[in-house]
All heavy atoms as TSV, in Angstrom:
chain	resi	resn	atom	element	x	y	z
A	1	MET	N	N	-11.723	-4.560	-16.103
A	1	MET	CA	C	-12.409	-3.270	-15.968
A	1	MET	C	C	-12.469	-2.649	-17.344
A	1	MET	O	O	-11.495	-2.606	-18.031
A	1	MET	CB	C	-11.619	-2.449	-15.047
A	1	MET	CG	C	-12.421	-1.932	-13.897
A	1	MET	SD	S	-11.445	-0.843	-12.819
A	1	MET	CE	C	-11.542	-1.801	-11.360
A	2	PRO	N	N	-13.632	-2.114	-17.707
A	2	PRO	CA	C	-13.739	-1.494	-19.035
A	2	PRO	C	C	-12.967	-0.114	-19.099
A	2	PRO	O	O	-12.893	0.545	-18.055
A	2	PRO	CB	C	-15.217	-1.288	-19.257
A	2	PRO	CG	C	-15.811	-1.277	-17.917
A	2	PRO	CD	C	-14.952	-2.206	-17.082
A	3	ASP	N	N	-12.531	0.228	-20.258
A	3	ASP	CA	C	-11.771	1.500	-20.369
A	3	ASP	C	C	-12.812	2.603	-20.456
A	3	ASP	O	O	-13.939	2.419	-20.997
A	3	ASP	CB	C	-10.956	1.542	-21.608
A	3	ASP	CG	C	-9.818	0.603	-21.549
A	3	ASP	OD1	O	-9.414	0.270	-20.354
A	3	ASP	OD2	O	-9.340	0.074	-22.581
A	4	THR	N	N	-12.488	3.771	-20.003
A	4	THR	CA	C	-13.338	4.941	-20.106
A	4	THR	C	C	-12.554	6.066	-20.811
A	4	THR	O	O	-11.369	6.159	-20.670
A	4	THR	CB	C	-13.805	5.509	-18.726
A	4	THR	OG1	O	-12.664	5.717	-17.929
A	4	THR	CG2	C	-14.701	4.448	-18.015
A	5	PRO	N	N	-13.196	6.836	-21.643
A	5	PRO	CA	C	-12.486	7.872	-22.356
A	5	PRO	C	C	-11.873	8.910	-21.400
A	5	PRO	O	O	-12.610	9.355	-20.497
A	5	PRO	CB	C	-13.537	8.540	-23.254
A	5	PRO	CG	C	-14.796	7.666	-23.154
A	5	PRO	CD	C	-14.592	6.804	-21.974
A	6	GLY	N	N	-10.631	9.284	-21.574
A	6	GLY	CA	C	-10.031	10.365	-20.816
A	6	GLY	C	C	-10.318	11.720	-21.402
A	6	GLY	O	O	-10.967	11.804	-22.459
A	7	THR	N	N	-9.727	12.733	-20.850
A	7	THR	CA	C	-10.014	14.060	-21.285
A	7	THR	C	C	-9.285	14.385	-22.564
A	7	THR	O	O	-9.632	15.254	-23.371
A	7	THR	CB	C	-9.562	15.168	-20.218
A	7	THR	OG1	O	-8.217	14.908	-19.916
A	7	THR	CG2	C	-10.515	14.987	-19.030
A	8	SER	N	N	-8.145	13.674	-22.842
A	8	SER	CA	C	-7.378	13.932	-24.096
A	8	SER	C	C	-7.756	13.042	-25.207
A	8	SER	O	O	-7.093	13.004	-26.220
A	8	SER	CB	C	-5.875	13.758	-23.767
A	8	SER	OG	O	-5.687	12.403	-23.415
A	9	GLY	N	N	-8.865	12.327	-25.044
A	9	GLY	CA	C	-9.318	11.405	-26.161
A	9	GLY	C	C	-8.684	10.007	-26.052
A	9	GLY	O	O	-8.964	9.198	-26.874
A	10	THR	N	N	-7.818	9.785	-25.120
A	10	THR	CA	C	-7.205	8.491	-24.997
A	10	THR	C	C	-7.977	7.672	-23.913
A	10	THR	O	O	-8.776	8.263	-23.232
A	10	THR	CB	C	-5.724	8.618	-24.539
A	10	THR	OG1	O	-5.666	9.260	-23.318
A	10	THR	CG2	C	-4.891	9.388	-25.584
A	11	LYS	N	N	-7.743	6.468	-23.865
A	11	LYS	CA	C	-8.418	5.605	-22.936
A	11	LYS	C	C	-7.615	5.681	-21.548
A	11	LYS	O	O	-6.371	5.676	-21.491
A	11	LYS	CB	C	-8.400	4.150	-23.379
A	11	LYS	CG	C	-9.189	3.907	-24.646
A	11	LYS	CD	C	-10.613	4.027	-24.487
A	11	LYS	CE	C	-11.371	3.716	-25.724
A	11	LYS	NZ	N	-12.742	3.681	-25.603
A	12	THR	N	N	-8.375	5.785	-20.471
A	12	THR	CA	C	-7.777	5.865	-19.149
A	12	THR	C	C	-8.305	4.610	-18.370
A	12	THR	O	O	-9.504	4.391	-18.286
A	12	THR	CB	C	-8.186	7.111	-18.329
A	12	THR	OG1	O	-7.779	8.212	-19.157
A	12	THR	CG2	C	-7.538	7.222	-17.059
A	13	HIS	N	N	-7.374	3.834	-17.867
A	13	HIS	CA	C	-7.809	2.624	-17.155
A	13	HIS	C	C	-8.214	2.977	-15.741
A	13	HIS	O	O	-7.927	4.029	-15.190
A	13	HIS	CB	C	-6.606	1.667	-17.023
A	13	HIS	CG	C	-6.227	1.052	-18.326
A	13	HIS	ND1	N	-6.787	-0.015	-18.839
A	13	HIS	CD2	C	-5.289	1.468	-19.241
A	13	HIS	CE1	C	-6.251	-0.317	-20.027
A	13	HIS	NE2	N	-5.314	0.580	-20.292
A	14	GLY	N	N	-9.060	2.120	-15.149
A	14	GLY	CA	C	-9.649	2.370	-13.818
A	14	GLY	C	C	-8.536	2.518	-12.776
A	14	GLY	O	O	-8.693	3.347	-11.884
A	15	SER	N	N	-7.438	1.785	-12.899
A	15	SER	CA	C	-6.377	1.922	-11.860
A	15	SER	C	C	-5.779	3.226	-11.948
A	15	SER	O	O	-5.312	3.794	-10.907
A	15	SER	CB	C	-5.380	0.786	-12.042
A	15	SER	OG	O	-4.833	0.844	-13.312
A	16	ALA	N	N	-5.575	3.802	-13.138
A	16	ALA	CA	C	-4.940	5.111	-13.254
A	16	ALA	C	C	-5.888	6.188	-12.743
A	16	ALA	O	O	-5.447	7.082	-12.124
A	16	ALA	CB	C	-4.589	5.393	-14.756
A	17	LYS	N	N	-7.217	5.977	-13.018
A	17	LYS	CA	C	-8.168	6.989	-12.445
A	17	LYS	C	C	-8.207	6.956	-10.917
A	17	LYS	O	O	-8.250	8.028	-10.293
A	17	LYS	CB	C	-9.518	6.721	-13.038
A	17	LYS	CG	C	-9.710	7.045	-14.509
A	17	LYS	CD	C	-11.034	6.776	-15.036
A	17	LYS	CE	C	-11.875	7.967	-14.754
A	17	LYS	NZ	N	-13.180	7.975	-15.443
A	18	ALA	N	N	-8.092	5.790	-10.351
A	18	ALA	CA	C	-8.054	5.638	-8.897
A	18	ALA	C	C	-6.827	6.272	-8.372
A	18	ALA	O	O	-6.845	6.943	-7.340
A	18	ALA	CB	C	-8.157	4.133	-8.510
A	19	MET	N	N	-5.666	6.025	-9.025
A	19	MET	CA	C	-4.406	6.615	-8.511
A	19	MET	C	C	-4.490	8.172	-8.593
A	19	MET	O	O	-3.939	8.849	-7.788
A	19	MET	CB	C	-3.282	6.079	-9.341
A	19	MET	CG	C	-1.912	6.505	-8.853
A	19	MET	SD	S	-1.471	5.615	-7.387
A	19	MET	CE	C	0.206	6.017	-7.288
A	20	GLY	N	N	-5.093	8.629	-9.719
A	20	GLY	CA	C	-5.282	10.128	-9.826
A	20	GLY	C	C	-6.143	10.702	-8.721
A	20	GLY	O	O	-5.802	11.686	-8.145
A	21	ALA	N	N	-7.186	9.985	-8.440
A	21	ALA	CA	C	-8.105	10.431	-7.332
A	21	ALA	C	C	-7.391	10.407	-6.010
A	21	ALA	O	O	-7.517	11.306	-5.125
A	21	ALA	CB	C	-9.308	9.549	-7.299
A	22	LEU	N	N	-6.588	9.372	-5.770
A	22	LEU	CA	C	-5.813	9.266	-4.532
A	22	LEU	C	C	-4.771	10.437	-4.469
A	22	LEU	O	O	-4.575	10.994	-3.352
A	22	LEU	CB	C	-5.117	7.825	-4.435
A	22	LEU	CG	C	-4.258	7.617	-3.264
A	22	LEU	CD1	C	-5.202	7.521	-2.021
A	22	LEU	CD2	C	-3.522	6.259	-3.368
A	23	THR	N	N	-4.136	10.704	-5.538
A	23	THR	CA	C	-3.195	11.802	-5.597
A	23	THR	C	C	-3.745	13.137	-5.254
A	23	THR	O	O	-3.277	13.918	-4.434
A	23	THR	CB	C	-2.469	11.861	-6.955
A	23	THR	OG1	O	-1.797	10.598	-7.191
A	23	THR	CG2	C	-1.406	12.943	-7.005
A	24	VAL	N	N	-4.901	13.409	-5.905
A	24	VAL	CA	C	-5.616	14.671	-5.632
A	24	VAL	C	C	-6.167	14.684	-4.177
A	24	VAL	O	O	-5.982	15.797	-3.502
A	24	VAL	CB	C	-6.725	14.907	-6.659
A	24	VAL	CG1	C	-7.607	16.136	-6.260
A	24	VAL	CG2	C	-6.135	15.097	-8.116
A	25	GLY	N	N	-6.656	13.640	-3.743
A	25	GLY	CA	C	-7.151	13.565	-2.346
A	25	GLY	C	C	-6.019	13.730	-1.398
A	25	GLY	O	O	-6.126	14.412	-0.358
A	26	GLY	N	N	-4.831	13.211	-1.717
A	26	GLY	CA	C	-3.658	13.380	-0.841
A	26	GLY	C	C	-3.215	14.777	-0.834
A	26	GLY	O	O	-2.863	15.314	0.270
A	27	LEU	N	N	-3.291	15.498	-1.934
A	27	LEU	CA	C	-2.975	16.933	-1.904
A	27	LEU	C	C	-3.844	17.707	-1.062
A	27	LEU	O	O	-3.406	18.618	-0.327
A	27	LEU	CB	C	-2.971	17.460	-3.390
A	27	LEU	CG	C	-2.704	19.001	-3.543
A	27	LEU	CD1	C	-1.307	19.305	-3.017
A	27	LEU	CD2	C	-2.902	19.357	-4.990
A	28	VAL	N	N	-5.150	17.383	-1.119
A	28	VAL	CA	C	-6.129	18.123	-0.267
A	28	VAL	C	C	-5.845	17.910	1.172
A	28	VAL	O	O	-5.811	18.774	2.019
A	28	VAL	CB	C	-7.602	17.713	-0.596
A	28	VAL	CG1	C	-8.591	18.204	0.403
A	28	VAL	CG2	C	-7.895	18.182	-2.057
A	29	VAL	N	N	-5.577	16.602	1.625
A	29	VAL	CA	C	-5.291	16.268	3.024
A	29	VAL	C	C	-4.009	16.981	3.480
A	29	VAL	O	O	-3.969	17.584	4.522
A	29	VAL	CB	C	-5.185	14.747	3.142
A	29	VAL	CG1	C	-4.629	14.396	4.539
A	29	VAL	CG2	C	-6.570	14.130	2.976
A	30	VAL	N	N	-2.938	16.914	2.642
A	30	VAL	CA	C	-1.681	17.550	3.093
A	30	VAL	C	C	-1.871	19.073	3.197
A	30	VAL	O	O	-1.321	19.692	4.131
A	30	VAL	CB	C	-0.548	17.169	2.092
A	30	VAL	CG1	C	0.667	18.038	2.312
A	30	VAL	CG2	C	-0.213	15.726	2.131
A	31	THR	N	N	-2.613	19.634	2.316
A	31	THR	CA	C	-2.799	21.154	2.321
A	31	THR	C	C	-3.611	21.460	3.577
A	31	THR	O	O	-3.270	22.406	4.327
A	31	THR	CB	C	-3.536	21.647	1.056
A	31	THR	OG1	O	-2.740	21.255	-0.050
A	31	THR	CG2	C	-3.708	23.131	1.133
A	32	ALA	N	N	-4.683	20.711	3.872
A	32	ALA	CA	C	-5.430	21.040	5.076
A	32	ALA	C	C	-4.704	20.807	6.344
A	32	ALA	O	O	-4.748	21.644	7.270
A	32	ALA	CB	C	-6.648	20.061	5.072
A	33	TYR	N	N	-3.857	19.797	6.353
A	33	TYR	CA	C	-3.008	19.552	7.542
A	33	TYR	C	C	-2.042	20.700	7.746
A	33	TYR	O	O	-1.851	21.189	8.857
A	33	TYR	CB	C	-2.242	18.254	7.366
A	33	TYR	CG	C	-1.320	17.870	8.537
A	33	TYR	CD1	C	-1.806	17.137	9.602
A	33	TYR	CD2	C	-0.015	18.369	8.603
A	33	TYR	CE1	C	-0.986	16.786	10.639
A	33	TYR	CE2	C	0.807	18.085	9.631
A	33	TYR	CZ	C	0.297	17.273	10.713
A	33	TYR	OH	O	1.137	16.924	11.785
A	34	SER	N	N	-1.419	21.183	6.631
A	34	SER	CA	C	-0.452	22.266	6.719
A	34	SER	C	C	-1.126	23.547	7.202
A	34	SER	O	O	-0.508	24.309	7.942
A	34	SER	CB	C	0.194	22.476	5.366
A	34	SER	OG	O	0.953	21.315	4.947
A	35	VAL	N	N	-2.336	23.819	6.751
A	35	VAL	CA	C	-3.030	24.992	7.172
A	35	VAL	C	C	-3.410	24.917	8.597
A	35	VAL	O	O	-3.237	25.901	9.377
A	35	VAL	CB	C	-4.290	25.244	6.311
A	35	VAL	CG1	C	-5.177	26.352	6.870
A	35	VAL	CG2	C	-3.929	25.587	4.835
A	36	ALA	N	N	-3.889	23.792	9.057
A	36	ALA	CA	C	-4.401	23.607	10.455
A	36	ALA	C	C	-3.227	23.533	11.443
A	36	ALA	O	O	-3.296	24.122	12.562
A	36	ALA	CB	C	-5.319	22.383	10.529
A	37	LEU	N	N	-2.211	22.677	11.128
A	37	LEU	CA	C	-1.236	22.333	12.130
A	37	LEU	C	C	0.199	22.781	11.788
A	37	LEU	O	O	1.109	22.502	12.532
A	37	LEU	CB	C	-1.219	20.880	12.396
A	37	LEU	CG	C	-2.578	20.290	12.914
A	37	LEU	CD1	C	-2.554	18.782	12.966
A	37	LEU	CD2	C	-2.944	20.885	14.203
A	38	GLY	N	N	0.417	23.352	10.654
A	38	GLY	CA	C	1.716	23.703	10.201
A	38	GLY	C	C	2.331	22.695	9.197
A	38	GLY	O	O	1.945	21.595	9.182
A	39	SER	N	N	3.264	23.197	8.444
A	39	SER	CA	C	3.830	22.337	7.423
A	39	SER	C	C	4.666	21.212	7.996
A	39	SER	O	O	5.279	21.318	8.922
A	39	SER	CB	C	4.683	23.217	6.509
A	39	SER	OG	O	5.164	22.495	5.437
A	40	ASN	N	N	4.568	20.051	7.266
A	40	ASN	CA	C	5.377	18.893	7.622
A	40	ASN	C	C	6.049	18.413	6.366
A	40	ASN	O	O	5.400	18.029	5.407
A	40	ASN	CB	C	4.475	17.851	8.203
A	40	ASN	CG	C	5.251	16.613	8.622
A	40	ASN	OD1	O	6.343	16.345	8.125
A	40	ASN	ND2	N	4.742	15.873	9.666
A	41	GLY	N	N	7.365	18.550	6.329
A	41	GLY	CA	C	8.132	18.137	5.072
A	41	GLY	C	C	7.948	16.761	4.635
A	41	GLY	O	O	7.878	16.465	3.425
A	42	TRP	N	N	7.770	15.814	5.586
A	42	TRP	CA	C	7.551	14.397	5.212
A	42	TRP	C	C	6.244	14.250	4.446
A	42	TRP	O	O	6.150	13.414	3.597
A	42	TRP	CB	C	7.556	13.476	6.420
A	42	TRP	CG	C	9.016	13.275	6.842
A	42	TRP	CD1	C	9.575	13.782	7.974
A	42	TRP	CD2	C	10.069	12.531	6.157
A	42	TRP	NE1	N	10.901	13.377	8.090
A	42	TRP	CE2	C	11.239	12.653	6.952
A	42	TRP	CE3	C	10.124	11.880	4.946
A	42	TRP	CZ2	C	12.413	12.064	6.594
A	42	TRP	CZ3	C	11.267	11.268	4.547
A	42	TRP	CH2	C	12.470	11.361	5.360
A	43	LEU	N	N	5.206	14.950	4.895
A	43	LEU	CA	C	3.920	14.818	4.190
A	43	LEU	C	C	4.020	15.298	2.711
A	43	LEU	O	O	3.516	14.714	1.819
A	43	LEU	CB	C	2.834	15.658	4.932
A	43	LEU	CG	C	2.266	15.059	6.211
A	43	LEU	CD1	C	1.305	15.999	6.824
A	43	LEU	CD2	C	1.636	13.750	5.945
A	44	TRP	N	N	4.737	16.483	2.508
A	44	TRP	CA	C	4.853	16.990	1.152
A	44	TRP	C	C	5.764	16.057	0.372
A	44	TRP	O	O	5.477	15.869	-0.785
A	44	TRP	CB	C	5.468	18.437	1.240
A	44	TRP	CG	C	4.414	19.399	1.656
A	44	TRP	CD1	C	4.374	20.022	2.927
A	44	TRP	CD2	C	3.299	19.752	0.953
A	44	TRP	NE1	N	3.258	20.819	2.932
A	44	TRP	CE2	C	2.574	20.751	1.741
A	44	TRP	CE3	C	2.835	19.545	-0.384
A	44	TRP	CZ2	C	1.384	21.337	1.292
A	44	TRP	CZ3	C	1.602	20.198	-0.770
A	44	TRP	CH2	C	0.918	21.075	0.050
A	45	PHE	N	N	6.769	15.472	0.934
A	45	PHE	CA	C	7.636	14.539	0.301
A	45	PHE	C	C	6.816	13.331	-0.160
A	45	PHE	O	O	6.958	12.851	-1.331
A	45	PHE	CB	C	8.759	14.129	1.172
A	45	PHE	CG	C	9.679	13.025	0.571
A	45	PHE	CD1	C	10.596	13.296	-0.436
A	45	PHE	CD2	C	9.527	11.674	0.977
A	45	PHE	CE1	C	11.337	12.350	-1.042
A	45	PHE	CE2	C	10.370	10.684	0.410
A	45	PHE	CZ	C	11.213	11.046	-0.585
A	46	GLY	N	N	6.001	12.821	0.717
A	46	GLY	CA	C	5.130	11.689	0.384
A	46	GLY	C	C	4.214	12.003	-0.764
A	46	GLY	O	O	3.934	11.176	-1.617
A	47	TRP	N	N	3.647	13.231	-0.747
A	47	TRP	CA	C	2.737	13.614	-1.811
A	47	TRP	C	C	3.479	13.745	-3.132
A	47	TRP	O	O	2.961	13.276	-4.193
A	47	TRP	CB	C	2.048	14.941	-1.501
A	47	TRP	CG	C	1.040	15.271	-2.576
A	47	TRP	CD1	C	-0.259	14.810	-2.672
A	47	TRP	CD2	C	1.252	16.069	-3.739
A	47	TRP	NE1	N	-0.827	15.307	-3.829
A	47	TRP	CE2	C	0.050	16.053	-4.478
A	47	TRP	CE3	C	2.323	16.881	-4.144
A	47	TRP	CZ2	C	-0.070	16.829	-5.652
A	47	TRP	CZ3	C	2.179	17.525	-5.363
A	47	TRP	CH2	C	1.021	17.510	-6.093
A	48	VAL	N	N	4.698	14.252	-3.132
A	48	VAL	CA	C	5.507	14.322	-4.355
A	48	VAL	C	C	5.778	12.964	-4.890
A	48	VAL	O	O	5.707	12.650	-6.121
A	48	VAL	CB	C	6.815	15.156	-4.119
A	48	VAL	CG1	C	7.723	14.998	-5.292
A	48	VAL	CG2	C	6.431	16.600	-3.852
A	49	VAL	N	N	6.140	11.996	-3.995
A	49	VAL	CA	C	6.416	10.591	-4.477
A	49	VAL	C	C	5.103	10.029	-5.046
A	49	VAL	O	O	5.180	9.371	-6.093
A	49	VAL	CB	C	6.896	9.784	-3.266
A	49	VAL	CG1	C	6.899	8.289	-3.616
A	49	VAL	CG2	C	8.328	10.282	-2.845
A	50	LEU	N	N	3.945	10.235	-4.386
A	50	LEU	CA	C	2.682	9.694	-4.932
A	50	LEU	C	C	2.381	10.314	-6.316
A	50	LEU	O	O	1.950	9.644	-7.211
A	50	LEU	CB	C	1.603	9.999	-3.946
A	50	LEU	CG	C	0.195	9.449	-4.282
A	50	LEU	CD1	C	0.229	7.933	-4.308
A	50	LEU	CD2	C	-0.786	9.939	-3.256
A	51	GLY	N	N	2.614	11.585	-6.450
A	51	GLY	CA	C	2.399	12.251	-7.728
A	51	GLY	C	C	3.297	11.721	-8.829
A	51	GLY	O	O	2.924	11.492	-9.948
A	52	ALA	N	N	4.547	11.468	-8.475
A	52	ALA	CA	C	5.513	10.868	-9.393
A	52	ALA	C	C	5.096	9.470	-9.838
A	52	ALA	O	O	5.195	9.097	-11.018
A	52	ALA	CB	C	6.931	10.857	-8.763
A	53	LEU	N	N	4.611	8.724	-8.883
A	53	LEU	CA	C	4.133	7.385	-9.228
A	53	LEU	C	C	2.943	7.412	-10.156
A	53	LEU	O	O	2.835	6.630	-11.082
A	53	LEU	CB	C	3.827	6.571	-7.940
A	53	LEU	CG	C	4.972	6.143	-7.120
A	53	LEU	CD1	C	4.443	5.518	-5.809
A	53	LEU	CD2	C	5.797	5.147	-7.833
A	54	PHE	N	N	2.024	8.357	-9.848
A	54	PHE	CA	C	0.808	8.467	-10.756
A	54	PHE	C	C	1.281	8.906	-12.131
A	54	PHE	O	O	0.802	8.348	-13.136
A	54	PHE	CB	C	-0.117	9.568	-10.212
A	54	PHE	CG	C	-1.163	10.025	-11.166
A	54	PHE	CD1	C	-2.184	9.131	-11.477
A	54	PHE	CD2	C	-1.163	11.227	-11.714
A	54	PHE	CE1	C	-3.149	9.429	-12.367
A	54	PHE	CE2	C	-2.170	11.640	-12.600
A	54	PHE	CZ	C	-3.134	10.736	-12.938
A	55	LEU	N	N	2.240	9.852	-12.319
A	55	LEU	CA	C	2.628	10.224	-13.670
A	55	LEU	C	C	3.362	9.171	-14.393
A	55	LEU	O	O	3.209	8.940	-15.534
A	55	LEU	CB	C	3.584	11.451	-13.521
A	55	LEU	CG	C	2.933	12.748	-13.122
A	55	LEU	CD1	C	3.956	13.860	-12.929
A	55	LEU	CD2	C	1.860	13.161	-14.106
A	56	THR	N	N	4.090	8.342	-13.657
A	56	THR	CA	C	4.748	7.107	-14.177
A	56	THR	C	C	3.715	6.107	-14.728
A	56	THR	O	O	3.844	5.562	-15.796
A	56	THR	CB	C	5.715	6.454	-13.179
A	56	THR	OG1	O	6.657	7.447	-12.773
A	56	THR	CG2	C	6.423	5.275	-13.812
A	57	LEU	N	N	2.699	5.874	-13.906
A	57	LEU	CA	C	1.596	4.950	-14.257
A	57	LEU	C	C	0.946	5.418	-15.498
A	57	LEU	O	O	0.705	4.614	-16.421
A	57	LEU	CB	C	0.590	4.849	-13.124
A	57	LEU	CG	C	-0.581	4.005	-13.313
A	57	LEU	CD1	C	-0.190	2.516	-13.519
A	57	LEU	CD2	C	-1.590	4.156	-12.217
A	58	VAL	N	N	0.610	6.722	-15.601
A	58	VAL	CA	C	-0.025	7.227	-16.810
A	58	VAL	C	C	0.831	7.125	-18.008
A	58	VAL	O	O	0.403	6.706	-19.103
A	58	VAL	CB	C	-0.486	8.763	-16.603
A	58	VAL	CG1	C	-0.956	9.331	-17.845
A	58	VAL	CG2	C	-1.565	8.801	-15.550
A	59	ALA	N	N	2.140	7.424	-17.859
A	59	ALA	CA	C	3.113	7.315	-18.975
A	59	ALA	C	C	3.257	5.912	-19.461
A	59	ALA	O	O	3.342	5.674	-20.662
A	59	ALA	CB	C	4.455	7.897	-18.576
A	60	LEU	N	N	3.287	4.946	-18.519
A	60	LEU	CA	C	3.446	3.548	-18.931
A	60	LEU	C	C	2.182	2.990	-19.529
A	60	LEU	O	O	2.200	2.139	-20.460
A	60	LEU	CB	C	3.781	2.666	-17.739
A	60	LEU	CG	C	5.221	2.901	-17.164
A	60	LEU	CD1	C	5.393	2.073	-15.926
A	60	LEU	CD2	C	6.219	2.577	-18.244
A	61	ARG	N	N	0.954	3.521	-19.197
A	61	ARG	CA	C	-0.270	3.080	-19.772
A	61	ARG	C	C	-0.411	3.566	-21.237
A	61	ARG	O	O	-1.046	2.887	-22.054
A	61	ARG	CB	C	-1.445	3.607	-18.974
A	61	ARG	CG	C	-1.594	3.028	-17.617
A	61	ARG	CD	C	-2.270	1.706	-17.657
A	61	ARG	NE	N	-2.431	1.229	-16.276
A	61	ARG	CZ	C	-2.916	0.034	-16.078
A	61	ARG	NH1	N	-3.195	-0.823	-17.006
A	61	ARG	NH2	N	-3.052	-0.348	-14.881
A	62	ASP	N	N	0.185	4.673	-21.546
A	62	ASP	CA	C	0.080	5.214	-22.890
A	62	ASP	C	C	0.957	4.532	-23.910
A	62	ASP	O	O	0.819	4.680	-25.121
A	62	ASP	CB	C	0.389	6.674	-22.914
A	62	ASP	CG	C	-0.744	7.504	-22.202
A	62	ASP	OD1	O	-1.895	6.959	-22.113
A	62	ASP	OD2	O	-0.514	8.672	-21.831
A	63	THR	N	N	1.976	3.782	-23.427
A	63	THR	CA	C	2.891	3.143	-24.358
A	63	THR	C	C	2.394	1.763	-24.809
A	63	THR	O	O	1.560	1.153	-24.211
A	63	THR	CB	C	4.306	2.908	-23.677
A	63	THR	OG1	O	4.171	2.215	-22.517
A	63	THR	CG2	C	4.910	4.299	-23.448
């Protein structure tokens, strides 16, 4: 997959962009679920884990 320029001037790989989109999409889904049906701790925990994995992926790509 070709690299695309990121917002900070560095290259962002397609897999990192896909993981970022999944993380943001997950936040939207968890927030909508919490508003509609009430908060669920496991959903928020899962989103935090997904966000941590995304940040790790980005940090490893930059090295």
